[in-house]
TORPA-4810 file (N, C-alpha, C, O; in nm, 3 decimals):
<nodes>
NODE_1_-0.650_1.486_2.712_-0.749_1.589_2.682_-0.837_1.605_2.805_-0.889_1.507_2.859_X
NODE_2_-0.853_1.727_2.848_-0.928_1.749_2.971_-1.076_1.725_2.952_-1.130_1.735_2.842_X
NODE_3_-1.141_1.693_3.062_-1.286_1.667_3.061_-1.362_1.792_3.019_-1.464_1.783_2.950_X
NODE_4_-1.313_1.911_3.060_-1.383_2.034_3.024_-1.377_2.060_2.874_-1.473_2.112_2.817_X
NODE_5_-1.265_2.025_2.809_-1.257_2.043_2.663_-1.356_1.950_2.593_-1.420_1.988_2.495_X
NODE_6_-1.366_1.827_2.644_-1.462_1.732_2.587_-1.603_1.786_2.601_-1.681_1.781_2.505_X
NODE_7_-1.638_1.837_2.718_-1.773_1.891_2.741_-1.799_2.011_2.652_-1.911_2.029_2.603_X
NODE_8_-1.698_2.095_2.630_-1.714_2.212_2.544_-1.741_2.169_2.400_-1.830_2.225_2.336_X
NODE_9_-1.666_2.071_2.350_-1.690_2.023_2.212_-1.830_1.964_2.200_-1.901_1.992_2.104_X
NODE_10_-1.869_1.883_2.297_-2.001_1.820_2.295_-2.110_1.927_2.299_-2.207_1.917_2.225_X
NODE_11_-2.094_2.027_2.384_-2.192_2.135_2.395_-2.206_2.211_2.263_-2.317_2.238_2.218_X
NODE_12_-2.092_2.246_2.202_-2.097_2.320_2.075_-2.167_2.239_1.966_-2.247_2.294_1.890_X
NODE_13_-2.137_2.109_1.959_-2.200_2.024_1.857_-2.350_2.011_1.882_-2.430_2.018_1.788_X
NODE_14_-2.390_1.994_2.009_-2.533_1.983_2.041_-2.606_2.113_2.012_-2.716_2.112_1.958_X
NODE_15_-2.545_2.227_2.048_-2.606_2.358_2.027_-2.633_2.383_1.878_-2.735_2.441_1.842_X
NODE_16_-2.542_2.339_1.792_-2.559_2.356_1.648_-2.642_2.246_1.584_-2.675_2.253_1.466_X
NODE_17_-2.677_2.144_1.662_-2.755_2.034_1.608_-2.675_1.941_1.518_-2.731_1.872_1.433_X
NODE_18_-2.543_1.939_1.536_-2.454_1.858_1.452_-2.450_1.712_1.492_-2.417_1.626_1.411_X
NODE_19_-2.483_1.685_1.616_-2.475_1.549_1.666_-2.343_1.523_1.736_-2.241_1.586_1.707_X
NODE_20_-2.346_1.429_1.825_-2.226_1.387_1.897_-2.246_1.245_1.945_-2.358_1.198_1.964_X
NODE_21_-2.134_1.179_1.964_-2.134_1.044_2.020_-2.007_1.033_2.102_-1.898_1.061_2.051_X
NODE_22_-2.017_0.993_2.230_-1.899_0.987_2.315_-1.788_0.899_2.257_-1.814_0.798_2.193_X
NODE_23_-1.664_0.940_2.281_-1.546_0.865_2.239_-1.435_0.894_2.338_-1.442_0.990_2.414_X
NODE_24_-1.332_0.810_2.336_-1.219_0.827_2.426_-1.091_0.847_2.345_-1.086_0.819_2.225_X
NODE_25_-0.987_0.896_2.412_-0.857_0.907_2.346_-0.809_0.770_2.300_-0.752_0.757_2.192_X
NODE_26_-0.832_0.669_2.382_-0.791_0.534_2.345_-0.856_0.493_2.213_-0.790_0.434_2.127_X
NODE_27_-0.984_0.522_2.195_-1.052_0.489_2.070_-0.993_0.567_1.952_-0.977_0.512_1.843_X
NODE_28_-0.959_0.693_1.975_-0.898_0.773_1.868_-0.765_0.712_1.826_-0.739_0.696_1.707_X
NODE_29_-0.680_0.676_1.925_-0.550_0.619_1.893_-0.562_0.482_1.829_-0.484_0.449_1.739_X
NODE_30_-0.658_0.400_1.872_-0.679_0.268_1.811_-0.727_0.282_1.667_-0.693_0.200_1.582_X
NODE_31_-0.806_0.384_1.640_-0.861_0.403_1.505_-0.763_0.471_1.411_-0.749_0.429_1.296_X
NODE_32_-0.696_0.576_1.458_-0.614_0.660_1.371_-0.464_0.658_1.401_-0.385_0.713_1.325_X
NODE_33_-0.424_0.595_1.511_-0.284_0.592_1.548_-0.244_0.717_1.625_-0.328_0.799_1.662_X
NODE_34_-0.112_0.731_1.648_-0.063_0.845_1.726_0.023_0.939_1.643_0.096_1.021_1.699_X
NODE_35_0.017_0.928_1.512_0.083_1.024_1.425_-0.015_1.135_1.388_-0.136_1.112_1.381_X
NODE_36_0.039_1.253_1.366_-0.043_1.367_1.323_-0.102_1.336_1.185_-0.029_1.297_1.094_X
NODE_37_-0.230_1.353_1.171_-0.292_1.321_1.042_-0.257_1.427_0.937_-0.277_1.403_0.818_X
NODE_38_-0.206_1.543_0.978_-0.171_1.648_0.882_-0.030_1.633_0.826_-0.007_1.657_0.708_X
NODE_39_0.068_1.594_0.913_0.206_1.583_0.866_0.262_1.442_0.877_0.373_1.416_0.831_X
NODE_40_0.188_1.350_0.936_0.223_1.210_0.952_0.347_1.185_1.039_0.411_1.080_1.026_X
NODE_41_0.382_1.279_1.126_0.493_1.261_1.221_0.435_1.226_1.357_0.321_1.262_1.387_X
NODE_42_0.513_1.155_1.442_0.463_1.116_1.574_0.428_1.236_1.662_0.497_1.337_1.662_X
NODE_43_0.320_1.223_1.737_0.277_1.324_1.833_0.343_1.293_1.967_0.348_1.177_2.008_X
NODE_44_0.392_1.395_2.035_0.452_1.378_2.167_0.338_1.378_2.269_0.285_1.484_2.304_X
NODE_45_0.302_1.261_2.317_0.190_1.247_2.410_0.228_1.282_2.553_0.144_1.281_2.643_X
NODE_46_0.356_1.313_2.575_0.404_1.346_2.709_0.392_1.495_2.741_0.407_1.534_2.857_X
NODE_47_0.367_1.579_2.641_0.360_1.723_2.664_0.221_1.777_2.633_0.145_1.717_2.557_X
NODE_48_0.190_1.889_2.694_0.062_1.955_2.669_0.066_2.024_2.533_0.169_2.076_2.492_X
NODE_49_-0.045_2.024_2.464_-0.055_2.094_2.336_-0.108_2.235_2.351_-0.142_2.300_2.252_X
NODE_50_-0.115_2.284_2.475_-0.164_2.419_2.499_-0.052_2.518_2.472_0.055_2.507_2.534_X
NODE_51_-0.071_2.614_2.383_0.034_2.711_2.349_0.093_2.776_2.473_0.021_2.822_2.562_X
NODE_52_0.226_2.780_2.477_0.298_2.843_2.586_0.309_2.761_2.713_0.370_2.806_2.809_X
NODE_53_0.251_2.640_2.715_0.254_2.559_2.837_0.392_2.502_2.867_0.424_2.474_2.982_X
NODE_54_0.473_2.486_2.763_0.610_2.437_2.777_0.682_2.462_2.645_0.621_2.509_2.549_X
NODE_55_0.809_2.431_2.641_0.886_2.459_2.520_0.851_2.368_2.403_0.879_2.401_2.288_X
NODE_56_0.790_2.253_2.432_0.759_2.157_2.326_0.611_2.150_2.294_0.566_2.053_2.233_X
NODE_57_0.534_2.250_2.330_0.389_2.244_2.313_0.349_2.220_2.168_0.244_2.160_2.144_X
NODE_58_0.427_2.264_2.072_0.390_2.250_1.930_0.375_2.104_1.888_0.297_2.073_1.798_X
NODE_59_0.450_2.014_1.953_0.444_1.872_1.917_0.340_1.796_2.000_0.324_1.676_1.982_X
NODE_60_0.270_1.866_2.090_0.169_1.803_2.174_0.041_1.772_2.097_0.026_1.809_1.981_X
NODE_61_-0.050_1.705_2.164_-0.173_1.655_2.103_-0.285_1.758_2.096_-0.313_1.827_2.194_X
NODE_62_-0.347_1.768_1.981_-0.475_1.837_1.963_-0.569_1.735_1.900_-0.528_1.652_1.819_X
NODE_63_-0.695_1.741_1.937_-0.797_1.660_1.872_-0.865_1.751_1.770_-0.935_1.845_1.806_X
NODE_64_-0.842_1.721_1.646_-0.887_1.803_1.534_-1.016_1.747_1.476_-1.026_1.627_1.451_X
NODE_65_-1.114_1.833_1.455_-1.237_1.791_1.386_-1.212_1.801_1.236_-1.182_1.910_1.185_X
NODE_66_-1.225_1.692_1.165_-1.203_1.687_1.021_-1.297_1.786_0.951_-1.253_1.866_0.869_X
NODE_67_-1.425_1.779_0.983_-1.521_1.881_0.942_-1.548_1.963_1.068_-1.607_1.910_1.163_X
NODE_68_-1.506_2.090_1.072_-1.522_2.169_1.194_-1.667_2.174_1.244_-1.762_2.174_1.166_X
NODE_69_-1.680_2.178_1.375_-1.813_2.189_1.435_-1.884_2.313_1.380_-2.003_2.310_1.352_X
NODE_70_-1.809_2.422_1.365_-1.867_2.548_1.315_-1.924_2.533_1.174_-2.012_2.610_1.134_X
NODE_71_-1.874_2.434_1.098_-1.922_2.413_0.961_-2.015_2.293_0.951_-2.038_2.241_0.842_X
NODE_72_-2.069_2.248_1.064_-2.167_2.141_1.062_-2.116_2.003_1.097_-2.193_1.907_1.093_X
NODE_73_-1.989_1.991_1.130_-1.934_1.860_1.164_-1.978_1.813_1.301_-1.989_1.893_1.393_X
NODE_74_-2.003_1.684_1.316_-2.042_1.630_1.446_-1.920_1.606_1.535_-1.807_1.600_1.486_X
NODE_75_-1.943_1.591_1.663_-1.837_1.555_1.756_-1.845_1.405_1.777_-1.898_1.358_1.877_X
NODE_76_-1.791_1.330_1.682_-1.793_1.184_1.684_-1.654_1.131_1.647_-1.573_1.204_1.590_X
NODE_77_-1.629_1.006_1.679_-1.500_0.944_1.647_-1.472_0.948_1.496_-1.357_0.956_1.455_X
NODE_78_-1.576_0.942_1.416_-1.559_0.943_1.271_-1.513_1.079_1.219_-1.460_1.089_1.108_X
NODE_79_-1.533_1.184_1.298_-1.501_1.319_1.253_-1.383_1.382_1.328_-1.358_1.502_1.312_X
NODE_80_-1.311_1.306_1.408_-1.195_1.363_1.477_-1.068_1.290_1.434_-1.072_1.174_1.393_X
NODE_81_-0.957_1.360_1.442_-0.826_1.304_1.409_-0.724_1.360_1.507_-0.740_1.473_1.554_X
NODE_82_-0.621_1.284_1.538_-0.513_1.337_1.622_-0.421_1.425_1.537_-0.392_1.392_1.422_X
NODE_83_-0.376_1.535_1.595_-0.282_1.622_1.524_-0.187_1.688_1.623_-0.213_1.691_1.743_X
NODE_84_-0.076_1.740_1.569_0.012_1.823_1.651_-0.060_1.954_1.679_-0.141_2.000_1.597_X
NODE_85_-0.032_2.013_1.793_-0.090_2.142_1.825_-0.056_2.244_1.716_-0.143_2.318_1.669_X
NODE_86_0.071_2.249_1.676_0.113_2.348_1.578_0.050_2.323_1.440_0.008_2.418_1.373_X
NODE_87_0.045_2.200_1.397_-0.016_2.169_1.267_-0.162_2.214_1.264_-0.209_2.270_1.165_X
NODE_88_-0.232_2.188_1.373_-0.374_2.226_1.382_-0.389_2.378_1.378_-0.474_2.430_1.306_X
NODE_89_-0.308_2.449_1.456_-0.317_2.595_1.460_-0.275_2.656_1.327_-0.341_2.746_1.277_X
NODE_90_-0.166_2.607_1.269_-0.117_2.660_1.142_-0.216_2.636_1.030_-0.229_2.719_0.939_X
NODE_91_-0.286_2.523_1.034_-0.385_2.491_0.931_-0.495_2.598_0.929_-0.542_2.636_0.822_X
NODE_92_-0.534_2.644_1.045_-0.638_2.746_1.054_-0.596_2.882_1.006_-0.680_2.967_0.978_X
NODE_93_-0.465_2.905_0.998_-0.413_3.037_0.955_-0.397_3.047_0.804_-0.366_3.155_0.752_X
NODE_94_-0.417_2.938_0.733_-0.397_2.940_0.586_-0.517_2.996_0.517_-0.519_3.005_0.394_X
</nodes>
């Protein structure tokens, strides 16, 4: 996960007054593992989860906020989960 994405999440949470606490990918994987929390299948950590970045982007990593920042969720380790890029995007379309 790029540093700019981390800063963007932190900024959005601070702007809304939701709170944030720094965390690392290592902490996320130690806490929740490397399976997608939505479908429970392994996440491909070797590919980018950015749409169109490669043929396997759907299986790449997204850091999903369990309670979205827009709905008051904080940017903390307790409120994030690892997910497949596609599972995260498809969840938002339902």
